[in-house]
N, C-alpha and C positions, 0 to 999 in steps of 0.2 A: 741280343737280349730283347730288343723292342718287339720282335715278332713273337717271342715267347710270352711277353707281357700282354700283347694283343690277343694271343690265343687264350691266355688266362681270363682276360676281360670277356671274351666271347663265351667261354665256358661258364663263367660266373653269371653272365647275362642269361644264358640258356637255363641254368639252374634256378635263377631268380624267377624266370618266366613260369616255372612250375608252381611257384608260390603265388605269383601275381599274374595270372593268365592274360589279363588285359594289357600288360606291358608290351610295348612295341619295340622290338630289338632291330627292326629293319634299318633304321638310320645308323646304328652301330655297325651292322654288317657292311654297310655301304662305304664306310670310311676306313675300314681295315685294309692295309696295303699288302695284300698277298697277290702273287702273280696268277695263281691257279686255285681252284677249289680244293684240289688235292693237297696243295701246300698249306692252305688254311686248316684243313682237317688234320693234317699231321701235327701242326702246332697246337691245335685245340686238344688233340689226343695226348700230346706231351704234357701240356698244362694239367689236364685231367688226371694223369698219372701221378703228378707231383701233389696236386691238391687233394685228390682222393674224393671220398663221398662227403662233401661238405654240406652243412646245414646253414643256410643263411637266415639269421634272425634279425640282424640290424645292419645298418650301413657300415659300421666299423668292421664287420666281418669281411666285407668286400675290399675295403682299403687295406686290411692286413694282407690278404692274398695277392694284392697288386703292388705291395711294397718290394723294393729291391732287396731288403733284408731277408724276406722270405725266400727269395730265389737264389741267395748265395749259398 
């Protein structure tokens, strides 16, 4: 479950970066514990499929998509 949540976090960070281009997501990318780039991309793709085309307007949007209730 943690790897899926990490994938969701990275997907949401990438989405938020489109809204706030100056945001630096490199520190986030460095702490995610995936063994390979392909593994990371697989989990990000899985998260993107579940989340869909999300529009982030406020912080509460991010916390909703990272809650365990959403992923059940």
